FISETOR-980018 format. One record per residue (C-alpha): residue number from 0; chain; x negated, y, z. Coordinates in nm, 4 decimals. Layout:
residues N
<rec i="NUM" ch="A" xx="X" yy="Y" zz="Z"/>
...
end
This chain:
residues 297
<rec i="0" ch="A" xx="0.8112" yy="5.2802" zz="-1.0872"/>
<rec i="1" ch="A" xx="0.6273" yy="5.2024" zz="-0.7635"/>
<rec i="2" ch="A" xx="0.8857" yy="5.2193" zz="-0.4371"/>
<rec i="3" ch="A" xx="0.6308" yy="5.4388" zz="-0.2533"/>
<rec i="4" ch="A" xx="0.6710" yy="5.7465" zz="-0.5327"/>
<rec i="5" ch="A" xx="1.0158" yy="5.9280" zz="-0.5078"/>
<rec i="6" ch="A" xx="1.2207" yy="5.9895" zz="-0.7790"/>
<rec i="7" ch="A" xx="1.2840" yy="6.3700" zz="-0.7173"/>
<rec i="8" ch="A" xx="1.1559" yy="6.5966" zz="-0.4624"/>
<rec i="9" ch="A" xx="1.3694" yy="6.9100" zz="-0.3354"/>
<rec i="10" ch="A" xx="1.1729" yy="7.1960" zz="-0.1432"/>
<rec i="11" ch="A" xx="1.2972" yy="7.5173" zz="-0.0054"/>
<rec i="12" ch="A" xx="1.0696" yy="7.8137" zz="-0.0542"/>
<rec i="13" ch="A" xx="1.1376" yy="8.0963" zz="0.2222"/>
<rec i="14" ch="A" xx="1.0601" yy="8.4637" zz="0.1610"/>
<rec i="15" ch="A" xx="0.8400" yy="8.6596" zz="0.3794"/>
<rec i="16" ch="A" xx="0.8293" yy="8.9869" zz="0.5442"/>
<rec i="17" ch="A" xx="0.5124" yy="9.1718" zz="0.6780"/>
<rec i="18" ch="A" xx="0.5048" yy="9.3000" zz="1.0312"/>
<rec i="19" ch="A" xx="0.2830" yy="9.5850" zz="0.9496"/>
<rec i="20" ch="A" xx="0.0084" yy="9.6277" zz="0.6831"/>
<rec i="21" ch="A" xx="-0.3166" yy="9.8290" zz="0.7164"/>
<rec i="22" ch="A" xx="-0.5085" yy="9.8618" zz="0.3945"/>
<rec i="23" ch="A" xx="-0.8597" yy="9.8810" zz="0.5133"/>
<rec i="24" ch="A" xx="-1.0716" yy="9.9385" zz="0.2203"/>
<rec i="25" ch="A" xx="-1.1052" yy="9.8746" zz="-0.1595"/>
<rec i="26" ch="A" xx="-1.3740" yy="9.5660" zz="-0.2163"/>
<rec i="27" ch="A" xx="-1.6137" yy="9.5441" zz="-0.4976"/>
<rec i="28" ch="A" xx="-1.4166" yy="9.2812" zz="-0.6601"/>
<rec i="29" ch="A" xx="-1.1450" yy="9.4974" zz="-0.7348"/>
<rec i="30" ch="A" xx="-0.9046" yy="9.3520" zz="-0.4519"/>
<rec i="31" ch="A" xx="-0.8336" yy="9.5360" zz="-0.0965"/>
<rec i="32" ch="A" xx="-0.9157" yy="9.4063" zz="0.2594"/>
<rec i="33" ch="A" xx="-0.6020" yy="9.4089" zz="0.4568"/>
<rec i="34" ch="A" xx="-0.4652" yy="9.3265" zz="0.7773"/>
<rec i="35" ch="A" xx="-0.0849" yy="9.2175" zz="0.8208"/>
<rec i="36" ch="A" xx="0.1338" yy="8.9557" zz="1.0023"/>
<rec i="37" ch="A" xx="0.3398" yy="8.7399" zz="0.7840"/>
<rec i="38" ch="A" xx="0.6664" yy="8.5848" zz="0.9105"/>
<rec i="39" ch="A" xx="0.9150" yy="8.3991" zz="0.7348"/>
<rec i="40" ch="A" xx="1.2720" yy="8.4534" zz="0.7149"/>
<rec i="41" ch="A" xx="1.5830" yy="8.4129" zz="0.4849"/>
<rec i="42" ch="A" xx="1.6847" yy="8.4245" zz="0.2264"/>
<rec i="43" ch="A" xx="1.4976" yy="8.1005" zz="0.0503"/>
<rec i="44" ch="A" xx="1.4693" yy="7.9752" zz="-0.3300"/>
<rec i="45" ch="A" xx="1.5193" yy="7.5904" zz="-0.3919"/>
<rec i="46" ch="A" xx="1.2964" yy="7.4066" zz="-0.6130"/>
<rec i="47" ch="A" xx="1.3727" yy="7.0681" zz="-0.7357"/>
<rec i="48" ch="A" xx="1.1148" yy="6.8592" zz="-0.8871"/>
<rec i="49" ch="A" xx="1.1466" yy="6.5684" zz="-1.1439"/>
<rec i="50" ch="A" xx="0.9211" yy="6.3128" zz="-1.3156"/>
<rec i="51" ch="A" xx="0.8577" yy="6.4337" zz="-1.6893"/>
<rec i="52" ch="A" xx="0.6253" yy="6.3594" zz="-1.9637"/>
<rec i="53" ch="A" xx="0.5471" yy="6.7373" zz="-1.9846"/>
<rec i="54" ch="A" xx="0.5465" yy="7.0237" zz="-1.7346"/>
<rec i="55" ch="A" xx="0.8759" yy="7.2162" zz="-1.7864"/>
<rec i="56" ch="A" xx="1.0827" yy="7.4547" zz="-1.5760"/>
<rec i="57" ch="A" xx="1.4392" yy="7.5934" zz="-1.5813"/>
<rec i="58" ch="A" xx="1.5599" yy="7.8759" zz="-1.3818"/>
<rec i="59" ch="A" xx="1.9056" yy="8.0296" zz="-1.2869"/>
<rec i="60" ch="A" xx="1.7785" yy="8.3868" zz="-1.3278"/>
<rec i="61" ch="A" xx="1.7271" yy="8.4600" zz="-1.7170"/>
<rec i="62" ch="A" xx="1.5106" yy="8.7276" zz="-1.6678"/>
<rec i="63" ch="A" xx="1.2371" yy="8.5300" zz="-1.5156"/>
<rec i="64" ch="A" xx="0.9592" yy="8.3430" zz="-1.7518"/>
<rec i="65" ch="A" xx="0.9732" yy="7.9599" zz="-1.7863"/>
<rec i="66" ch="A" xx="0.6610" yy="7.9340" zz="-1.9561"/>
<rec i="67" ch="A" xx="0.2888" yy="7.9381" zz="-1.8572"/>
<rec i="68" ch="A" xx="0.3467" yy="8.2792" zz="-1.7145"/>
<rec i="69" ch="A" xx="0.5606" yy="8.1450" zz="-1.4210"/>
<rec i="70" ch="A" xx="0.3704" yy="8.0753" zz="-1.1139"/>
<rec i="71" ch="A" xx="0.5323" yy="7.7085" zz="-1.0847"/>
<rec i="72" ch="A" xx="0.4074" yy="7.6212" zz="-1.4090"/>
<rec i="73" ch="A" xx="0.0747" yy="7.7439" zz="-1.3363"/>
<rec i="74" ch="A" xx="0.0667" yy="7.5585" zz="-0.9971"/>
<rec i="75" ch="A" xx="0.1558" yy="7.2311" zz="-1.1761"/>
<rec i="76" ch="A" xx="-0.1042" yy="7.2739" zz="-1.4321"/>
<rec i="77" ch="A" xx="-0.3852" yy="7.3521" zz="-1.1689"/>
<rec i="78" ch="A" xx="-0.2965" yy="7.0436" zz="-0.9595"/>
<rec i="79" ch="A" xx="-0.2688" yy="6.8404" zz="-1.2439"/>
<rec i="80" ch="A" xx="-0.6292" yy="6.9363" zz="-1.3663"/>
<rec i="81" ch="A" xx="-0.7676" yy="6.9454" zz="-1.0204"/>
<rec i="82" ch="A" xx="-0.6731" yy="6.5654" zz="-0.9686"/>
<rec i="83" ch="A" xx="-0.7247" yy="6.4488" zz="-1.3181"/>
<rec i="84" ch="A" xx="-0.3625" yy="6.2951" zz="-1.3505"/>
<rec i="85" ch="A" xx="-0.1747" yy="6.2478" zz="-1.6428"/>
<rec i="86" ch="A" xx="0.1890" yy="6.3263" zz="-1.5228"/>
<rec i="87" ch="A" xx="0.4334" yy="6.5784" zz="-1.5656"/>
<rec i="88" ch="A" xx="0.7189" yy="6.7200" zz="-1.4072"/>
<rec i="89" ch="A" xx="1.0455" yy="6.8982" zz="-1.4929"/>
<rec i="90" ch="A" xx="1.1019" yy="7.1936" zz="-1.2186"/>
<rec i="91" ch="A" xx="1.4406" yy="7.3686" zz="-1.1448"/>
<rec i="92" ch="A" xx="1.3795" yy="7.6754" zz="-0.9844"/>
<rec i="93" ch="A" xx="1.7090" yy="7.8171" zz="-0.7970"/>
<rec i="94" ch="A" xx="1.6112" yy="8.1683" zz="-0.7308"/>
<rec i="95" ch="A" xx="1.7867" yy="8.3532" zz="-0.4450"/>
<rec i="96" ch="A" xx="1.4855" yy="8.5546" zz="-0.3521"/>
<rec i="97" ch="A" xx="1.4599" yy="8.9049" zz="-0.5224"/>
<rec i="98" ch="A" xx="1.2090" yy="8.9746" zz="-0.7638"/>
<rec i="99" ch="A" xx="0.9576" yy="9.2438" zz="-0.6747"/>
<rec i="100" ch="A" xx="1.0897" yy="9.2883" zz="-0.3311"/>
<rec i="101" ch="A" xx="0.8040" yy="9.2357" zz="-0.1270"/>
<rec i="102" ch="A" xx="0.9297" yy="8.9249" zz="-0.0150"/>
<rec i="103" ch="A" xx="0.6616" yy="8.6857" zz="-0.1594"/>
<rec i="104" ch="A" xx="0.9259" yy="8.4828" zz="-0.3528"/>
<rec i="105" ch="A" xx="0.6770" yy="8.3863" zz="-0.6410"/>
<rec i="106" ch="A" xx="0.4025" yy="8.2917" zz="-0.4088"/>
<rec i="107" ch="A" xx="0.6623" yy="8.0966" zz="-0.1842"/>
<rec i="108" ch="A" xx="0.7644" yy="7.9301" zz="-0.4944"/>
<rec i="109" ch="A" xx="0.3759" yy="7.8327" zz="-0.6127"/>
<rec i="110" ch="A" xx="0.3121" yy="7.6820" zz="-0.2599"/>
<rec i="111" ch="A" xx="0.6551" yy="7.4686" zz="-0.2601"/>
<rec i="112" ch="A" xx="0.5603" yy="7.3477" zz="-0.5990"/>
<rec i="113" ch="A" xx="0.2129" yy="7.2577" zz="-0.5086"/>
<rec i="114" ch="A" xx="0.3561" yy="7.0756" zz="-0.1685"/>
<rec i="115" ch="A" xx="0.6185" yy="6.9069" zz="-0.3571"/>
<rec i="116" ch="A" xx="0.4056" yy="6.7651" zz="-0.6334"/>
<rec i="117" ch="A" xx="0.1856" yy="6.6057" zz="-0.3937"/>
<rec i="118" ch="A" xx="0.4518" yy="6.4171" zz="-0.2711"/>
<rec i="119" ch="A" xx="0.6287" yy="6.3419" zz="-0.6408"/>
<rec i="120" ch="A" xx="0.2895" yy="6.2366" zz="-0.7704"/>
<rec i="121" ch="A" xx="0.1681" yy="6.0554" zz="-0.4693"/>
<rec i="122" ch="A" xx="-0.1378" yy="6.2254" zz="-0.4480"/>
<rec i="123" ch="A" xx="-0.3925" yy="6.2126" zz="-0.1452"/>
<rec i="124" ch="A" xx="-0.4988" yy="6.6014" zz="-0.2082"/>
<rec i="125" ch="A" xx="-0.6785" yy="6.7380" zz="0.0883"/>
<rec i="126" ch="A" xx="-0.5392" yy="7.0558" zz="0.2379"/>
<rec i="127" ch="A" xx="-0.8587" yy="7.2268" zz="0.1751"/>
<rec i="128" ch="A" xx="-0.8085" yy="7.1714" zz="-0.1885"/>
<rec i="129" ch="A" xx="-0.4650" yy="7.2929" zz="-0.1958"/>
<rec i="130" ch="A" xx="-0.5663" yy="7.6176" zz="-0.0428"/>
<rec i="131" ch="A" xx="-0.8279" yy="7.6726" zz="-0.2968"/>
<rec i="132" ch="A" xx="-0.5492" yy="7.5930" zz="-0.5762"/>
<rec i="133" ch="A" xx="-0.3167" yy="7.8265" zz="-0.3978"/>
<rec i="134" ch="A" xx="-0.5591" yy="8.1314" zz="-0.3826"/>
<rec i="135" ch="A" xx="-0.6322" yy="8.1110" zz="-0.7378"/>
<rec i="136" ch="A" xx="-0.2480" yy="8.1622" zz="-0.7807"/>
<rec i="137" ch="A" xx="-0.2097" yy="8.4549" zz="-0.5477"/>
<rec i="138" ch="A" xx="-0.3435" yy="8.6268" zz="-0.2076"/>
<rec i="139" ch="A" xx="-0.0721" yy="8.5395" zz="-0.0374"/>
<rec i="140" ch="A" xx="0.0307" yy="8.1872" zz="-0.1605"/>
<rec i="141" ch="A" xx="-0.2170" yy="7.9791" zz="0.0860"/>
<rec i="142" ch="A" xx="0.0255" yy="8.1332" zz="0.3914"/>
<rec i="143" ch="A" xx="0.3163" yy="7.9481" zz="0.2402"/>
<rec i="144" ch="A" xx="0.1491" yy="7.6146" zz="0.2548"/>
<rec i="145" ch="A" xx="0.2265" yy="7.6050" zz="0.6354"/>
<rec i="146" ch="A" xx="0.5298" yy="7.7098" zz="0.8577"/>
<rec i="147" ch="A" xx="0.5033" yy="7.9551" zz="1.1349"/>
<rec i="148" ch="A" xx="0.3744" yy="8.3299" zz="1.1708"/>
<rec i="149" ch="A" xx="0.0308" yy="8.4136" zz="1.0680"/>
<rec i="150" ch="A" xx="-0.2165" yy="8.6880" zz="1.1126"/>
<rec i="151" ch="A" xx="-0.3689" yy="8.7557" zz="0.7555"/>
<rec i="152" ch="A" xx="-0.7086" yy="8.9509" zz="0.6895"/>
<rec i="153" ch="A" xx="-0.9150" yy="8.9562" zz="0.3883"/>
<rec i="154" ch="A" xx="-0.7105" yy="8.9954" zz="0.0449"/>
<rec i="155" ch="A" xx="-0.4452" yy="8.8254" zz="0.2947"/>
<rec i="156" ch="A" xx="-0.6119" yy="8.4629" zz="0.2474"/>
<rec i="157" ch="A" xx="-0.7949" yy="8.4518" zz="0.5728"/>
<rec i="158" ch="A" xx="-0.5098" yy="8.2999" zz="0.8062"/>
<rec i="159" ch="A" xx="-0.4723" yy="8.2385" zz="1.1927"/>
<rec i="160" ch="A" xx="-0.1298" yy="8.1029" zz="1.2384"/>
<rec i="161" ch="A" xx="0.0198" yy="8.1612" zz="1.6135"/>
<rec i="162" ch="A" xx="0.3393" yy="8.0879" zz="1.7955"/>
<rec i="163" ch="A" xx="0.5555" yy="8.3958" zz="1.8054"/>
<rec i="164" ch="A" xx="0.9268" yy="8.4078" zz="1.7222"/>
<rec i="165" ch="A" xx="1.1406" yy="8.7306" zz="1.6631"/>
<rec i="166" ch="A" xx="1.4156" yy="8.7444" zz="1.9068"/>
<rec i="167" ch="A" xx="1.6423" yy="8.9664" zz="1.7088"/>
<rec i="168" ch="A" xx="1.8801" yy="8.9361" zz="1.4193"/>
<rec i="169" ch="A" xx="1.6978" yy="9.0557" zz="1.1145"/>
<rec i="170" ch="A" xx="1.9016" yy="9.2454" zz="0.8238"/>
<rec i="171" ch="A" xx="1.6925" yy="9.2317" zz="0.5130"/>
<rec i="172" ch="A" xx="1.8193" yy="9.4982" zz="0.2376"/>
<rec i="173" ch="A" xx="1.6959" yy="9.4760" zz="-0.1186"/>
<rec i="174" ch="A" xx="1.7566" yy="9.8369" zz="-0.2821"/>
<rec i="175" ch="A" xx="1.7414" yy="9.7129" zz="-0.6584"/>
<rec i="176" ch="A" xx="1.4057" yy="9.8679" zz="-0.7187"/>
<rec i="177" ch="A" xx="1.0998" yy="9.6877" zz="-0.8477"/>
<rec i="178" ch="A" xx="0.7764" yy="9.8401" zz="-0.7056"/>
<rec i="179" ch="A" xx="0.4718" yy="9.7355" zz="-0.8617"/>
<rec i="180" ch="A" xx="0.2165" yy="9.6316" zz="-0.5885"/>
<rec i="181" ch="A" xx="-0.0686" yy="9.7297" zz="-0.8370"/>
<rec i="182" ch="A" xx="0.0549" yy="10.0493" zz="-0.8563"/>
<rec i="183" ch="A" xx="0.1178" yy="10.0859" zz="-0.4989"/>
<rec i="184" ch="A" xx="-0.2380" yy="10.0019" zz="-0.4407"/>
<rec i="185" ch="A" xx="-0.3521" yy="10.2539" zz="-0.6854"/>
<rec i="186" ch="A" xx="-0.1361" yy="10.5275" zz="-0.5083"/>
<rec i="187" ch="A" xx="-0.2811" yy="10.4564" zz="-0.1801"/>
<rec i="188" ch="A" xx="-0.4822" yy="10.7450" zz="-0.0061"/>
<rec i="189" ch="A" xx="-0.7872" yy="10.5592" zz="0.1338"/>
<rec i="190" ch="A" xx="-0.9095" yy="10.8546" zz="0.2929"/>
<rec i="191" ch="A" xx="-0.6458" yy="10.8919" zz="0.4964"/>
<rec i="192" ch="A" xx="-0.5964" yy="10.5246" zz="0.5665"/>
<rec i="193" ch="A" xx="-0.9821" yy="10.5199" zz="0.6813"/>
<rec i="194" ch="A" xx="-0.9431" yy="10.8117" zz="0.8907"/>
<rec i="195" ch="A" xx="-0.7058" yy="10.6130" zz="1.1201"/>
<rec i="196" ch="A" xx="-0.9722" yy="10.3498" zz="1.1497"/>
<rec i="197" ch="A" xx="-1.0678" yy="10.5106" zz="1.4976"/>
<rec i="198" ch="A" xx="-0.7320" yy="10.6057" zz="1.6305"/>
<rec i="199" ch="A" xx="-0.6201" yy="10.4079" zz="1.9218"/>
<rec i="200" ch="A" xx="-0.3565" yy="10.2452" zz="1.7113"/>
<rec i="201" ch="A" xx="-0.6307" yy="10.0647" zz="1.5195"/>
<rec i="202" ch="A" xx="-0.8156" yy="9.9623" zz="1.7884"/>
<rec i="203" ch="A" xx="-0.5848" yy="9.6545" zz="1.8408"/>
<rec i="204" ch="A" xx="-0.5227" yy="9.4021" zz="1.5906"/>
<rec i="205" ch="A" xx="-0.1704" yy="9.3538" zz="1.4399"/>
<rec i="206" ch="A" xx="-0.1384" yy="9.0198" zz="1.5617"/>
<rec i="207" ch="A" xx="-0.2220" yy="9.1273" zz="1.9230"/>
<rec i="208" ch="A" xx="0.0372" yy="9.4382" zz="1.9029"/>
<rec i="209" ch="A" xx="0.3056" yy="9.1605" zz="1.7476"/>
<rec i="210" ch="A" xx="0.2316" yy="8.9611" zz="2.0632"/>
<rec i="211" ch="A" xx="0.2258" yy="9.1799" zz="2.2952"/>
<rec i="212" ch="A" xx="0.5109" yy="9.3932" zz="2.1905"/>
<rec i="213" ch="A" xx="0.7746" yy="9.1515" zz="2.0144"/>
<rec i="214" ch="A" xx="1.0166" yy="9.2105" zz="2.3025"/>
<rec i="215" ch="A" xx="0.9578" yy="9.5782" zz="2.3124"/>
<rec i="216" ch="A" xx="1.0745" yy="9.7054" zz="2.0006"/>
<rec i="217" ch="A" xx="1.0372" yy="10.0640" zz="2.1073"/>
<rec i="218" ch="A" xx="0.6574" yy="10.0040" zz="2.1060"/>
<rec i="219" ch="A" xx="0.6684" yy="9.7920" zz="1.7732"/>
<rec i="220" ch="A" xx="0.7861" yy="10.1490" zz="1.6126"/>
<rec i="221" ch="A" xx="0.4844" yy="10.3371" zz="1.7666"/>
<rec i="222" ch="A" xx="0.2349" yy="10.0426" zz="1.6957"/>
<rec i="223" ch="A" xx="0.3122" yy="9.8588" zz="1.4167"/>
<rec i="224" ch="A" xx="0.2489" yy="10.0923" zz="1.0611"/>
<rec i="225" ch="A" xx="0.3055" yy="9.9757" zz="0.7164"/>
<rec i="226" ch="A" xx="0.0291" yy="10.1991" zz="0.5229"/>
<rec i="227" ch="A" xx="0.2200" yy="10.1266" zz="0.1847"/>
<rec i="228" ch="A" xx="0.5291" yy="10.3085" zz="0.3232"/>
<rec i="229" ch="A" xx="0.4320" yy="10.6838" zz="0.2902"/>
<rec i="230" ch="A" xx="0.3245" yy="10.6578" zz="-0.1020"/>
<rec i="231" ch="A" xx="0.6145" yy="10.4390" zz="-0.1915"/>
<rec i="232" ch="A" xx="0.8982" yy="10.5997" zz="-0.0007"/>
<rec i="233" ch="A" xx="0.7799" yy="10.9442" zz="-0.1546"/>
<rec i="234" ch="A" xx="0.8115" yy="10.7830" zz="-0.5132"/>
<rec i="235" ch="A" xx="1.1394" yy="10.6291" zz="-0.3923"/>
<rec i="236" ch="A" xx="1.3266" yy="10.8376" zz="-0.1606"/>
<rec i="237" ch="A" xx="1.6116" yy="10.5746" zz="-0.1773"/>
<rec i="238" ch="A" xx="1.4047" yy="10.3124" zz="0.0554"/>
<rec i="239" ch="A" xx="1.3353" yy="10.5542" zz="0.3068"/>
<rec i="240" ch="A" xx="1.6813" yy="10.6643" zz="0.3052"/>
<rec i="241" ch="A" xx="1.7714" yy="10.2579" zz="0.3562"/>
<rec i="242" ch="A" xx="1.5524" yy="10.2817" zz="0.6421"/>
<rec i="243" ch="A" xx="1.6882" yy="10.5623" zz="0.8166"/>
<rec i="244" ch="A" xx="2.0387" yy="10.4239" zz="0.7772"/>
<rec i="245" ch="A" xx="1.9173" yy="10.1075" zz="0.9490"/>
<rec i="246" ch="A" xx="1.8029" yy="10.2900" zz="1.2399"/>
<rec i="247" ch="A" xx="2.1252" yy="10.5281" zz="1.2229"/>
<rec i="248" ch="A" xx="2.3167" yy="10.2006" zz="1.2521"/>
<rec i="249" ch="A" xx="2.1699" yy="10.0495" zz="1.5303"/>
<rec i="250" ch="A" xx="1.8147" yy="9.9023" zz="1.4088"/>
<rec i="251" ch="A" xx="1.5645" yy="9.8857" zz="1.7096"/>
<rec i="252" ch="A" xx="1.2790" yy="9.8575" zz="1.4341"/>
<rec i="253" ch="A" xx="1.2646" yy="9.8951" zz="1.0926"/>
<rec i="254" ch="A" xx="1.0142" yy="9.8774" zz="0.8322"/>
<rec i="255" ch="A" xx="0.9430" yy="9.8119" zz="0.4699"/>
<rec i="256" ch="A" xx="0.8054" yy="9.4671" zz="0.3678"/>
<rec i="257" ch="A" xx="0.4953" yy="9.4451" zz="0.1846"/>
<rec i="258" ch="A" xx="0.4585" yy="9.7009" zz="-0.0900"/>
<rec i="259" ch="A" xx="0.8405" yy="9.7326" zz="-0.1109"/>
<rec i="260" ch="A" xx="1.1096" yy="9.7656" zz="-0.1925"/>
<rec i="261" ch="A" xx="1.2820" yy="9.5547" zz="0.0750"/>
<rec i="262" ch="A" xx="1.3595" yy="9.7115" zz="0.4053"/>
<rec i="263" ch="A" xx="1.4272" yy="9.4926" zz="0.7243"/>
<rec i="264" ch="A" xx="1.5786" yy="9.5874" zz="1.0427"/>
<rec i="265" ch="A" xx="1.5885" yy="9.4318" zz="1.3880"/>
<rec i="266" ch="A" xx="1.8929" yy="9.4271" zz="1.5492"/>
<rec i="267" ch="A" xx="1.9966" yy="9.2889" zz="1.9250"/>
<rec i="268" ch="A" xx="2.3555" yy="9.1835" zz="1.8588"/>
<rec i="269" ch="A" xx="2.4982" yy="8.9695" zz="1.5957"/>
<rec i="270" ch="A" xx="2.8091" yy="9.1875" zz="1.5818"/>
<rec i="271" ch="A" xx="2.6081" yy="9.4720" zz="1.5052"/>
<rec i="272" ch="A" xx="2.3946" yy="9.3206" zz="1.2471"/>
<rec i="273" ch="A" xx="2.6887" yy="9.1755" zz="1.0560"/>
<rec i="274" ch="A" xx="2.8468" yy="9.5192" zz="1.0374"/>
<rec i="275" ch="A" xx="2.5475" yy="9.6624" zz="0.8988"/>
<rec i="276" ch="A" xx="2.5360" yy="9.3704" zz="0.6310"/>
<rec i="277" ch="A" xx="2.8886" yy="9.4332" zz="0.5394"/>
<rec i="278" ch="A" xx="2.7991" yy="9.8059" zz="0.4851"/>
<rec i="279" ch="A" xx="2.4894" yy="9.7493" zz="0.2856"/>
<rec i="280" ch="A" xx="2.6412" yy="9.4638" zz="0.0634"/>
<rec i="281" ch="A" xx="2.8590" yy="9.6632" zz="-0.1200"/>
<rec i="282" ch="A" xx="2.5565" yy="9.8176" zz="-0.3091"/>
<rec i="283" ch="A" xx="2.2836" yy="9.6110" zz="-0.2439"/>
<rec i="284" ch="A" xx="2.1531" yy="9.2505" zz="-0.1880"/>
<rec i="285" ch="A" xx="2.1580" yy="9.1855" zz="0.1855"/>
<rec i="286" ch="A" xx="2.0555" yy="8.8917" zz="0.4028"/>
<rec i="287" ch="A" xx="2.0960" yy="8.8034" zz="0.7466"/>
<rec i="288" ch="A" xx="1.8195" yy="8.5824" zz="0.9614"/>
<rec i="289" ch="A" xx="1.9244" yy="8.4688" zz="1.3101"/>
<rec i="290" ch="A" xx="1.6812" yy="8.5275" zz="1.6154"/>
<rec i="291" ch="A" xx="1.3966" yy="8.2813" zz="1.6712"/>
<rec i="292" ch="A" xx="1.4399" yy="8.1551" zz="1.2987"/>
<rec i="293" ch="A" xx="1.1731" yy="7.8833" zz="1.1842"/>
<rec i="294" ch="A" xx="1.1907" yy="7.7011" zz="0.8381"/>
<rec i="295" ch="A" xx="1.0722" yy="7.3894" zz="1.0214"/>
<rec i="296" ch="A" xx="1.4078" yy="7.3713" zz="1.2344"/>
end
């Protein structure tokens, strides 16, 4: 084997939270125009890639598909077809990000697979090509091709990365509830959402609001809204209860991520955050991320 080609590649696939989501309109192609801010945090999955004659996958979570229905397999197949290579890969996926949690785990895994295979197969694939392949896999897969916080518009694929770090401890709670994103979109009252377009809260972009208010959580509470929350929390009151409990236990900002069901809370002190983790981990999957977290560090 060429010494320039690595024997294996290991990549970490981090989860994301949404700092607000605005559902703007349903498009003619069936997708929705949205506005959101993506931020990376823990937990993360681990993806190991080794040379093989075929494209195969094993996973530590038996409930996940390991065939062509898995986004990692789809990513490998797309890249192989795009680049015209006759190579395979054996993928070992170690999942820690909960499934159906609004944390982008599958999308992050797919992006990590694309990036890892470019290294493993020693490909000179342009960034633009990877972006096109990522978008075929899912609307938020392109975000995970680069580190950092990003302002996303369109269906989530129009990305503007910017440098803002979250200066708080983040407690992330997954309440063991699977929320279908397709169902959540169907339930969105677009009339209600569109009437807020002219309100003052909607005159500033979410990016501007995050940049301006990230050190002022009381303003984040007033300006950063997730349009999915009313419909999801009405159907799943336990999610609303967790959000309230985070506030009751000292969170200075709390919100549902994506279409749910995970809820995150910002805390000023490590001691308070750790106490909340101990409280919630008795019944839920809970994760703690330190202030100013960056996967690249």
